[in-house]
C-alpha positions in Angstrom: 7.4 5.4 6.3 4.1 4.3 4.6 2.7 0.9 5.2 -0.1 -1.2 3.6 -0.9 -4.2 5.7 -3.5 -6.9 6.3 -6.4 -7.0 3.8 -7.4 -3.3 4.2 -5.2 -1.3 6.5 -3.0 1.7 5.4 -0.8 4.1 7.3 0.4 7.1 5.3 3.8 8.8 5.4 2.3 11.5 7.7 0.7 8.9 10.0 -2.9 8.8 9.0 -4.5 5.4 9.6 -7.4 4.3 7.4 -9.1 1.2 5.9 -9.8 0.6 2.2 -11.0 -2.5 0.5 -10.8 -3.0 -3.3 -9.8 -6.0 -5.5 -7.9 -4.0 -8.1 -4.6 -2.3 -8.8 -4.0 0.8 -6.8 -1.3 3.4 -6.6 0.4 3.3 -3.2 2.8 6.1 -4.2 2.9 8.3 -7.3 5.4 11.2 -7.7 4.6 14.7 -8.8 8.3 15.5 -9.1 10.4 15.6 -12.2 11.5 12.0 -11.7 8.8 9.5 -12.6 8.3 7.2 -9.6 5.4 5.0 -8.6 4.6 1.9 -6.5 1.5 -0.1 -7.6 0.0 -3.0 -5.8 -2.5 -5.5 -7.3 -5.1 -6.4 -4.7 -7.1 -9.6 -5.3 -9.9 -11.4 -3.4 -8.2 -14.3 -1.6 -10.0 -17.6 -2.1 -13.2 -15.7 -2.9 -13.7 -15.1 0.7 -13.8 -11.3 0.8 -10.4 -10.9 2.3 -7.8 -9.0 0.2 -4.3 -10.2 -0.6 -1.6 -8.4 -2.6 -0.9 -10.5 -5.7 1.8 -8.4 -7.2 3.9 -5.3 -6.8 5.2 -3.0 -9.5 7.9 -0.4 -8.8 8.6 2.2 -11.4 11.4 4.7 -10.9 13.0 6.6 -13.8 13.4 4.1 -16.6 13.4 1.0 -14.4 10.3 -1.2 -14.0 10.5 -4.0 -11.4 7.6 -6.4 -11.1 7.1 -9.0 -8.4 4.2 -11.4 -8.9 4.9 -14.6 -6.9 6.2 -15.7 -3.5 9.8 -16.2 -4.6 10.8 -12.6 -4.0 12.5 -12.5 -7.3 11.7 -9.9 -10.0 9.6 -11.1 -12.9 11.6 -11.7 -16.1 9.6 -8.9 -17.7 11.3 -6.4 -15.4 13.5 -3.7 -17.0 16.3 -2.1 -15.0 18.2 0.9 -16.3 21.9 0.0 -16.1 22.7 3.6 -15.4 20.6 3.5 -12.2 22.0 2.1 -8.9 19.4 -0.3 -7.7 19.6 -3.2 -5.3 17.3 -6.1 -4.6 17.8 -8.6 -1.8 15.9 -10.8 0.7 15.8 -10.0 4.4 13.9 -12.6 6.4 10.3 -12.6 5.2 10.8 -9.5 3.1 12.1 -8.7 -0.4 13.9 -5.3 -0.3 14.3 -2.9 -3.2 16.7 0.0 -2.5 17.5 2.9 -4.8 20.1 4.9 -2.8 20.5 7.8 -5.3 16.7 8.5 -5.1 16.5 7.8 -1.4 13.8 5.2 -1.8 13.4 1.7 -0.2 10.5 -0.7 -0.6 10.0 -3.9 1.5 7.4 -6.5 0.6 6.6 -9.7 2.5 5.2 -11.3 -0.8 1.8 -11.5 0.7 -0.1 -8.7 2.4 2.5 -6.2 3.8 4.3 -3.4 2.0 6.6 -0.8 3.6 7.8 2.3 1.6 10.5 4.5 3.0 11.0 7.8 1.1 13.7 10.3 2.0 13.3 14.1 2.6 13.8 14.9 -1.1 10.2 13.5 -1.7 8.5 15.6 0.9 5.5 17.4 -0.6 6.1 15.6 -4.0 4.1 12.4 -3.5 0.5 11.3 -3.8 -1.5 8.0 -3.8 -2.8 5.9 -0.9 0.4 6.7 1.0 -0.6 10.4 1.1 1.2 13.5 0.1 4.1 13.4 2.6 3.8 17.1 3.7 3.9 16.4 7.4 0.1 17.1 7.8 -2.8 14.7 8.0 -5.7 17.1 7.5 -5.2 17.1 3.7 -4.1 13.5 3.3 -7.1 11.9 1.5 -6.9 13.8 -1.8 -7.8 12.4 -5.2 -5.6 12.7 -8.3 -7.7 15.8 -9.1 -6.5 17.3 -5.7 -10.0 17.1 -4.2 -10.5 16.1 -0.6 -12.3 12.7 -0.3 -15.3 12.3 2.0 -14.5 8.7 2.9 -11.4 6.4 2.9 -13.2 4.2 0.4 -13.8 7.1 -2.0 -10.1 8.1 -1.6 -9.0 4.5 -2.4 -11.2 4.2 -5.4 -9.8 7.4 -6.8 -6.3 5.9 -6.9 -7.0 2.7 -8.9 -4.4 2.2 -11.6 -5.9 2.1 -15.1 -4.5 -0.5 -17.4 -5.5 1.5 -20.5 -7.4 4.7 -20.7 -10.1 3.6 -18.3 -10.6 2.2 -14.7 -12.2 -1.1 -14.0 -15.8 -0.7 -12.8 -15.1 -3.2 -9.9 -12.7 -0.7 -8.4 -14.6 2.5 -9.0 -17.8 1.0 -7.6 -16.3 -0.5 -4.4 -18.8 0.5 -1.7 -18.0 2.0 1.6 -17.0 -0.8 3.9 -18.7 -1.6 7.3 -16.8 -2.5 10.4 -16.6 -6.3 10.9 -18.2 -6.0 14.3 -21.3 -4.3 12.9 -21.6 -7.1 10.3 -21.3 -9.8 12.9 -22.4 -8.3 16.3 -22.8 -11.6 18.0 -19.1 -12.4 17.5 -17.9 -9.0 18.8 -17.6 -10.1 22.5 -15.7 -13.3 21.5 -13.4 -11.4 19.1 -12.6 -8.7 21.7 -11.8 -11.4 24.3 -9.5 -13.3 22.0 -7.7 -10.2 20.6 -7.4 -8.8 24.1 -4.6 -11.2 24.7 -2.4 -9.0 22.5 -2.8 -6.2 25.0 -2.3 -8.4 28.1 0.9 -9.0 30.1 1.7 -12.0 27.9 2.8 -9.6 25.1 3.8 -6.7 27.3 7.4 -6.6 25.9 5.9 -5.9 22.5 3.8 -2.9 23.7 5.1 0.6 22.8 
């Protein structure tokens, strides 16, 4: 399973964890198989505060296009679903679930900042995007659309911005390498570690792996 969560965190199908910040549309998943399949997320700056939220999600599989762009969890009226394709959409708690059984693909979105993508074995080695290539290895995970290894996660993320036309928006391409929040605000580091340390304490022990 691949997961995009928070304002910058990603976990690929093969288990690589990295951070990427960019207020733009990005390919979470894009297929290199015969069947056209992609999942695109539109990241926006929340409240002009530098934190990233996911404003919309677009799922394209075969001839079906399903767009979600609000917190209702319902597809946008502009969505087009191929009647020949078995596709299900339902709500499960905080998540909207899109399931395509024939293609062994499931997408869960909390309508805010978290996206889970479950792809079956048929997709192994046939995917790309921020979710990686799903080849059960992490050493070659951060590859650009040109199949070049990226030097940094930010460079990797910038390479997978989704062009609206025949170009990419400069904002995405020029997103700089990000700095760790603790290095930006060193005086707050002790306080932050003390507060977040509660999550690793006995209070939340039942939640620990």
